[in-house]
Steps between C-alpha positions, in 0.01 A plus 500: 500500500814318589302195607324502162835522327629199696194306379472625144871490389547129583179423326615688188838326510336158542266583205805602284686186593190289421459669162865449423479130593191460289664663202812282545281186534303575182817576313642160596194328364595606152721320246876514537554613147357479146712201426263227362765219479396209716707337767452144611441483875465174683308520832602193697253295703462628848618858421341760725394849410816667640720253296303557183517878551868492537536274193299736287680808628842349431384417146399860446136410445352701787601840652489408867481170676330633814221665297451157328452338841261770619299483178471120510407482863247787449334306227490185696698321236783370728391138468404538128848548351586186319832328428587464142696641206377846388579733215499855643620837377605832662217668303228328708344668800523350841131407472561314174784307652301409804206394281730277304652334804173465693321369192774240430541631143817305448707539185443132418559554125875540532755295310826464692835402363722396786880546537706185439243339273592301189316560177316167522387590851372837375310315230334286762423801714331676203295192432399483864391866470244396240672531165494214259819306429490600136466875579789476749719320257440754230551792746843363606647510148784762493426596139178668615696764687785583258396860486514556879796713616631212719550270207747736339739422798462124444658261259322455169271207447440419864343157539355574847397785726668315789627762753354803315172518681517739796322362809202716606125496525302611202134599471273272298151565382283224331617634165869527567697264277799315634727686251414824684626356826824392333531840335463681830752266662763555226440875518554486872828321441607772260430762767744319735778474242582864525788668310702509821427121556609426149817705538586343830450142364698606199789606724492142633549374148142379445226578250151579636384138418812354674430726797147341521651155472734560793221670696281192461776284640546729799118506550493113519816457701448757781172562669627778736508832310784642702724208387435536129773761430756269661366204294525709180863590597584128530373427152684796349823401672461142375443624144813719523702210638378271217331274751163335432213682671418167669140584565280207598183685394611529140559120487158435648332740250672331202372158610146621570486689173588170324213323675710326753524503881735759653853375461851635555654273238262540204701652221302802362615844374381635830713289723775734636648208701608357168525790258691824547355850478141600522217256403325565165205679657329613829357225727209697658339838555718751694415751771629852537756397761657245274521744210662750740745244626651425151516879429673579824670184651670506829875571516585199707739226383297184551517213248250265658169506684255252632144559624450338839189307608401806710514733203824656589756528215857419587764664285857365490830558312640152454363159399594353829309780687201439272496126565530561875206750489295253290564212747418724790192686382343332196351154552145502376545749220824348380365140494489346147160547337 
């Protein structure tokens, strides 16, 4: 009897463990949630199954990375997963996600507005996406969107949507008009201009529109997100001291907007090397980090900064220190255009 127990009990335990593992495996094949909102996932060329599994798990699109790997290998789809840009949602089962990736069902019909883009560049991007120039020009008229919540925060009779389009990727079907893409982007910007953001910018003495203007300058001046709060602090300090902002990118924008080559000396209302205060409007789209920087600038006491050729931003307190940093670190970027 004891010998039978030694045989039967382990078998029962193994069976129970097997059943438990099977239940857990099946559970992890299901969708993460009922959330149908899509996320844009880019699978890079050369990504392996393990890397893709981790990417999907980190994005909250699958329940378990290891189960994804087992499932893919079990189906013999390891070599079928294709690089590309995909629109996936947590409401999809693991099978549906694998089918999408192995079938190469890329979300090719996406319209992307990038950070740091001027309105004329966005116009060109939309035309390249297949919209006609006339439709794009009509869609970029501010008057079309006067009833959107965002526009209540902006000056009346805006001549341009420059700086107001939030950078993101938007779904497009064959019947999606360009105005729908613009509406989605403006609504996305509204979502980022939260009450707390408006209050924080107001505490700095700026209106929401002025906050976007300054954020667009920070966006263009500093590529490293961690340096943007310090750059914002420099600009606020200069405004309080009555100093010109002295931003090269505003001068370049004013010249380009006038149909000229980038120039530091062209006299436009945007040139903060010549004119005091903020320029008359934003100079590009802005990212979340630049919006956050103007709402919560650093507490340092810099008055100058220069971006070095290696991408490092060098902050200084005096003009002499600034000139020394420029001479030491900025050769290519600081060369006259």
